[in-house]
N, C-alpha and C positions, 0 to 999 in steps of 0.2 A: 496388398494395398490399403492405405489408411481411408476410412470412410469420410468423405467430405460432408461438412456441414451444410445445412440449408439455411441461408441468412434471409430473414423475414423482418418486417418492420415490428411485428409483435415481439419477436425475440430481442430484438435491439431495446424496444421499449421496456421490456422486463428487466433488462440489464440497467437501464438508466433509472427506473423506478427504484431497483434495489439499492443503488447508490444514494438517491435522494432519501431513502428511508433508514439510511445507516445512522447508528446512534451519534456518530462524531459529525454527522451533517444535520440531521434533522434534530437540532437542540431545542431546548426550551429557552424561549426569549425571556431575558431578565435585564435587558437595557432600559435604564429608567426614562431615557428620552424616548422610548417607543410608546406608541398610543396605549391608554390603559386597557382597552379590549384585547390587546396582544399579550399582556403579561401573564406568564404562567403557561402559555399555549406553545406547542411545537410549531416549527417553521412551516411545515407541511399541512398543518391544521389551519394556520392564518392564512396561507396562500389559497387554499380550498380549490385546487386545480383539478379538473377532470381531464386525465390523459387519455388520448385515443388515437387510432390510426385510421386509414381511409376505410378499412374493413369494419371497424367498430365505431360507430357515431356516439357522441356524447348524449346522455340522458336529457330530456327535458326538465324546465324548472318545476313543472307540475308533478312529475315523477318523484323529483327530489323532495319536494314538500311532503307528498304522500308517505314517502318512506320515512321521513322524520316523525310524522304524526304516528306511524306504526311503531317505531322505536321508542319514542319519547312520550306519546300521548298528547303531547302540546308542543306547538313551535311557533316562532314569529313567521308570518307569512313572507315578510320581506327578507328572511334569511337565505332563501333560494337565490335572491338577486345578488348575493355576495360571491357567487361562484366565478371561477375563472376556467378557461380551457386552453388545452395545448395539444396541437397535432403533431406526431412525430412521422416524418416521411423520410426515406432513403434517397440520398442524391447520387451516390456512385459506389462501386466496390471493385477493387482490383486484386485479383488472386494471384499468389505465386505460381509460376509455371512448373509444376512438379507432381508426379504421381504419388508421392511418399509423404510430402511435408504439407499439411494444410494450413497454410498462412494466408491471411487476407487483410487488406486495409480498406476500410468502408467509411464513408461519410454520410451523416444524417443531419436533419434539421427539426429543432423543437420550435414550433410557431406558437407563441403565447398570444392569447387574447385575455388580457388581464387589466385589473383597475390600476391606473397610474399610481395609486397611494401604496401599491404593493411592489412597485419596480425596484425599489432600493432593497427590499427584503429579498427579492429574486436574484439581485446581483450578489448579495452576501451569500446565498444558497449555492449560486454557481462557483464562486470564489472558494467557498468550504469544501465543494466537490473536488476541485483542483488541488487543493491543499492535501485532502485525504487520499487521493488516489495518485499523486505524483510519484512516478517511479515504482508504483507496484502493480503487479499483474494480478487481475482478479479473477478468480475461477468462474467461469460462466457456462451455462448449459444450452444446448441446442438440440432439443428432442433428448435422445439418450446418449448424444455425445457431449464431452466435456472439453473446453479449451480454456486457454489463458488469455485475458484481455487487458489491454492498456486503453484506458478512456481519457480523452482530453476534450474539455469543454471550452468553447470560445467565448468571448465576451457578449454580453446581451446587446443586441442593436435595435433600437427603436424605430420602426417603419412609419408609423402613423399614430396619431392620437384622435380619438372620436369623443368629443365633449358632450353629446347627447345620447348616448347609447342607452340600451334598456338596463343594462348593468351598471351604469353610472359612467364616470369619465374613464374610458377604456383605451388601452394602447395595444398595438401590435408589435410585438417583441420577438426577434429571431434570435436563437442561441444554436450556433453550428456545433456538431459533436463529431469527433474523430475517434475511431476505434480500430485498433490494431489487434488481430487475433492471431495467437501463437499456439502451437501444439501444447498438449497438457504434460509439460515437462517441468521438473524443478529449475527455478531461476534464482537470480541474486535477491529478489524480493522475498523468497521463501526463507531466506537465512537471516538470523539475528545472533550476533555474537555479543556475549557478555562476560566481563572478567571481574571476579571478586577479589578483594585483598582484605586483609585484616588490620585494622587500627586499634590495637589494644585487644579488646575482646568483641568489638562490633565489626561484622562484615560490611564493606563498602562495595556496592556492585555499581559498575559502569558500563553502559552499552557502548560499543566500539563501532563508529561509522566507517566500516572498512570500505575501500574502493576495490580490493580483492581480497580474497581468502583461499588458501589451499591446505588440504589435508593429505598427508601421506602416510601409508601404512607399509612399513618395510618388514620383511620376514627374514630370519636366518635360516638357511636350508642346509641340508645334508645329504649327499648322495647315497643311496641304499640300492640294492638289487631289488627288482620288481618282483611282487608275490607270483608264484608259479612260472615266471620267466626269469630265472636268475641270471641268464646270460645278458639280460637288458638291465639298464640302470634308470631308476626314477629319483625323485627327490621327496623329502618330507620336510615339513615346516617344524622348527624347533622353538622359535621364539617370535615375537611380533614387537615392533616399536612404532609408536605414532609420533609424527611431528607436524606443526601447524605453522603455516606462515600468513602473517597478517600485513597488509599494506593499507596505511591510512594517512591522513592529512593530520598535521599538528593542531588539532581543535583545543580550545580550553576545556578539556575534559579531565575528570579528576584522576582517572588512571593514566592518561596520555601524559599529563603533567607530573605525576609520580614516577612513572618509568623513565621519563627524560631526565628527572633530577638525578636518578640513580645512575643512569649512564653517563651524564656529563660531570658527576662529581669529581673533584681533583683531591690533591693532598693539602692544599693550602687551606687556611681557615676561611670557609665561605662567609658571604655577606647574609645569605639566608640560610637558616638550618635545613640541611637536606635530609633525606631519609637514612636510617642506619644501613650501612653496606651489609648486605647478606646475599651472597652468590647462589645460596640455595632457597631462596624465599620461595614459598609455594603460593601459587595463585590457582584459583579455581575457574576454568574455563568452561563456560556453558555455550554449547552450540544447538540452537533451535533451528530444524529444517522442518518447515512447515507444522504439523502437529507433533512431531517427535523432538525430544529434547535429550542431549548427551552432555555429561560432565566428565572434565578430566582435571586431575590435580597435575600441574605443570610448572616448570621452572624455565627461565630464559636461557637460550642457547645464544642467539645473537640479536642484536639490536643495532640497526642501522639508521642514523638520521641524516637526511640529505637536504641541503639548503642551497638553492640556485640563485644566481645572480639576476635572473629575470623576475617577473611578477608572480611566479608559482608559488604554491604554499609550502611550507615545511613538510616533508614527506618521511614517514617511519616505515621501515621494513622490520618486522619483529618475528622472529622464529622462537617457537615454544616446543619443549618436548615433555613428554611424560615423565614425572619425578620418579627416581628410584628408591632404593632403601635408604 
């Protein structure tokens, strides 16, 4: 039986903080409209938030200033008053009723006590998190167990504003967080499909936003007597053939436009110059699965383009096979 993970507020906070510290989220502020004191600093440094749970309380301003003095030798005594705080608490958890699959949906809340001047930057941070994690399963750890997580942040909601607080004009901001925990299995987000073609001597690489991707490995077999049991028959594999089927929408992508022009080209003189017809043109198909990458020299077997009368997108079904001699 699969060992179930123990979901705690500290474990969820570690997941959230890892997203906030990601280089695509915790970027350097270079917006000229931002205050001069923000220029050249990272988002997390500007927000200066102390994250905690009920078990771990935030440290005092006096402790912060003493730590600054130990590290830097000098500091502005008002620097500690620029701090903000955030409490993470769990709201609910629903587990899949199964003894084999450890899957859960849980809710959490980020309750910020933050300067009103930083609220807009906080909104940008949350939106960047949703963009960076959209459709991606993130590997997360709960003790010695590893799971995949889909994390969704809600919009910041301002509950109250305090104009005469010790830390300046402060606001209570609530950000809901939803997390779906999946088993540690390969998923759609682990795959990246890239196809390279050659334009003269220069390779042109295009990432294909596939909606589905299938790989088939076919073997040619021959029946032979089994070793030491000649009255029985077994099989041996003589050769193997790979085929790949990609399904994707007709985006304005370099490769998609190129392969469409080749497929739709007719005998009449075209209005726009199409690519030269070459039924054996070789493409380099690169498949990234997690940390592993595989490359195949392929040719087109089938290419079907479907256009519906409704509002759906143009759909392509492209079958590729490994190139022979």
